[in-house]
N, C-alpha and C positions, 0 to 999 in steps of 0.2 A: 465367436462374436467379433467381427472386424470393427476396430475403432479407429476413427479419425480424430486426431488431437489438434486443437486450435489454441494457441497461447503464444506469448511473446516474451515477457521479462522473466527475471530470475524467480519470481513469486510462483510462476507456473512450472518450474523445472521439477520440484519434487513430485508433482502430480503425474507428469510424464514418466519419470523414473519409476513410480509405483506401477503404472500401467505396464510398463516394459518388464518389471521384475515379476509381475503376476503372470506373465506369459501371454498376455492378449495380443493378437495380431494387430499391429499398428499399420494400417495401409496408406496412411498419409499424415503429414504434419504440416499444418498450415500456420504460418507465422508472418509478421509484418515485414516488409522489405528492409534490407540492410540500410543503416543510416550513417551519415558522416558524423565522426566525433573527434574531440581533441583539436589542437591547433592546426594540424595538417589536414583536418576534415577527411580523414581516412575512413572509408566505408567499413563498418563493423557489423558482424552478424548479431542478431539478438540471442540471448542466452538459450532459448528453446531450440533454435537452429543449431547451435553448437552441440547440444546434447543429441539432437536428432542425427547429426552427421557422425557422431561418435558411435551411435547405435545402428548405423547404416539404414536409417529410416528415410523414406522418400519425403523431400521437403518441397513445399510450394509456398511462394511469397507474392501472391497477387496484390496489386495496389488496391483492389476493391473485390469484395466478394459478391457484389451485385451484378456483375457482368455475366453473359452467357458463357463466355470462355472459363470463368472461374467456376461456374456451376457445372459445366461439363467435365472440368478436371476433378472436382469433388465427386461428382457421380461415378466417374471411372474408378474411384477408390472404393466403391461398393460399401459404404459404412452401414453397419448395423446400429451404430451409436456414434454420435459426435460429443466429444467432451471438450468444453470450453472453459479456459482458465486465463483470465486477464489477457484476452486476445486483443482488445482495443479496437475492435470493429463490430458494427451492428450487423447481425445476420438477417437476411430477408426471409420472408415467409417460406419461399420454395426450398430454401436451405434447411430451415427448421423442420419442414416436413418430409425431407428426403429419407433419413434413417428410420428403419422400422421401430427402433426403441426410442426415437426422438433425440433431443439435444439436452445434455446435462451440464450445468454450470456450477463451478465452485466459487462462491462469493464470500469475500472476507468480512462478514458481519453476521450478527444474529438477526436475520431477516424476520420481520419487514422493516426493521430498524436499519438505516443508513444504506439505502439503495443509491447506486451511483458510482462514480469513478473514485471517490476518495474516502471509502469507509473506514480505513485504518486510521487515517489522520484525523478525521472529524470525530471519531470516537474519543480520541485523546484530547482534542481541542475542546470538546464539550465536557471534559471531566468524568467520563464514563469509567467505572471501576471493573467492568466485565465486558468482554466481547467474545468473538468466536468466528466459526465458519459455517456456511450453510450450503449444502448441495441442493439443487433445484432444477426442475424441468424449465426449460426456456420457452417463453412465449413471446409475443410481439411487443409487449410492454417492457419498460426498463426495470429488470430485476424484479419482476412481479409474478413469476411463475410459481407453481406449486412447490412447496418446500419438501425435501426428502430426508435428509440427515442433518443434524446440527451437533457441533462440538463447542462446548463453552470453555472459556479460560478467564481468570482474573487479569486485570491490567496492573502491572506493577507501579508503585507510586512514583518511581523515577524512571520508568520505562519510556523510551522514545519511540517514535513511529518507526524508525529503522529496525529496532530491536524487535518489536511487536510484529512487524512485516515479516521478518524471518521466522519467527515462532509460528505465525498463522500459516505460512507456506507449508510447513511440516503437517500441522493439524489438518490443512485442507487435503493433503494427500492420504491422511488416515481416514477422513470422512468420505473421501472418494472410494477408498478400498471397501468400506462397509456398504457404500451405496451400489457398487458394482456387484458385490456378493449377493446382496438382497435382490438386485435386478435379475440375476441369473436364476436365483431360487424361487422367484415369483413372489417374494414377501415384502417387496418395496411399497411402502405407503406413501401417499401424497396427502399433504396438508395444505389447503389454500391459505394464502396470506390475508391477514386482516389489514386492509388499506388504512383503517382508522389508527393503526399503530405504527404507520410507517413515517419515515423522515428521510430527507434527501441529503446525500453527501457529494456536493459538486467538486469539480476538479479544483485544485488549489491555485492561487494566483498570488502575486507580490503584494497586493493590497492588504494581506493578511499579516505582513511581516513586521511593521513598526510596533514596538513595545510601548504601551501607554502605562506608565508607572502609577497612574493614579488608581489603576484597577487593583484588586486584591492579589496578594502574592500568589495564591493557589491557581488563579486564572492565568496569570503571567507564566507560572510554571507549566501549565497545561499547553499554553501557546507555544513555548520553547520546545516542549517534548513533541507536540503534534506536528510542528513544522521542520523538524530535524529529519533528513538533512537538506530538504528542499521544500520550499524556497528559503527557510531559515529565518527565525525571528531576528530582528535588527534593532539597534539603538545607535547612538552617537557617542564616541568617546574621544576626548581631546580633538574634536573637530573632524573626525573621520568615522566612517561606518564600521560598526562592530557586529558581526554576526554571532549569535549565541545558539549553540547546538545542544548543550546539555545543562541542566540546573538541578537544584534541590531546594527545598523550603528551608529557611533559616530563622533564627531568633533575631529580634531587634525591631527598631522603629525609627522613623525620621521623616523628612520630607520626601514625597514621591520622587524617585530617581536619584536620591542622595546615596553615596557610597558611605556605609556606615562601618565597614571593616575593610580597609584597603589591602590587607594581607590575604583575605579569604575571598575578596571580591563579592561581598554582601551588599546588596542594594535594597534600600527601603522602597516599599510599595504603598498603595492606599490603605492596605491592611497587611501587616506583617512584612516579611522580607524574603528575598530570594538570593541564593548564592549561585553565581555563574560557575560552571564546571569545565565546559569546553567552549572555546571562542575561536573566532578568525577575524583579524584586523583587516581593514581594507588594503589590498595589494600583498597580503601575507598568507600564510598556511594555517590551517586549522591546528590548534594545540591546546593543551590543558591550561586552564585559566591561571594557575599558579605560575607555570612557565611563561606565560604572556605577561604577567605582572612584573616578573624579574627584569624583563626588558623595557616595560612601560610602567613604572610604578604609578600607583593611584595615591591620592591623598584623601584622607578623611574629610568628608563634607563636600567633595568635589561632586558635581551633578552629571548625570548621563542625559542624553536626549537634547542637549542644548548646543 
């Protein structure tokens, strides 16, 4: 069974590794074009391309998969199946219809919940205690295809989006392996999604960053975890922006935004308190909160966000 793989970020890497380790012929790897990064804007390849080159797999990086040229390139790969994992581009109908086994996607949520570009982050932002990955057949709608396999996992109380991202990438590869095995044996079952149970997980933007300390500590903690490491929850400390990457719930009370324990960086919220664990000051580097406070000591009663 010839497989064409479409994916771009490191989240997709374990799935491609799994396909290769299982011995499937990978006749093409489609990934997004190299992008400039860093101060020198040097063109860097996406993680999927790096893996594909190490495995001597043919790599294609069309700016669009909707062109005739991209379609003919894909057709020349003679795919029996296309596997899509965080590719970042919408596939046109003729691409979806090309392989005889269709196109299978690995999505980082328990569909039909959290369709869209930010399922991992929004699950945490909304205070979910469980998530997972779903493999599904792709259709023309956004993450609306029939479900195939699901793997569930609890979300840790202090787990950040970055940490969950890494765990789900591995679970996604495991779900894909089961899906491929059942596809070959003819035992793969399709379950239509219930649109009434769906919700959308849009791409993140910086409007989500400012911390409103009048909210309950649990919601602020979810905000910090969900936005780590981009775009990161933010507040103001001693007149400059402070990014907060990690936190935990703490005991204590006070006026919202008031530092009630300057040694542990515990801040009062509308209900309860939150402790900052990892922060980054404007113009500085990310560091543990206790190390940050040694250089810029806080005072009890001092307020953030002012």
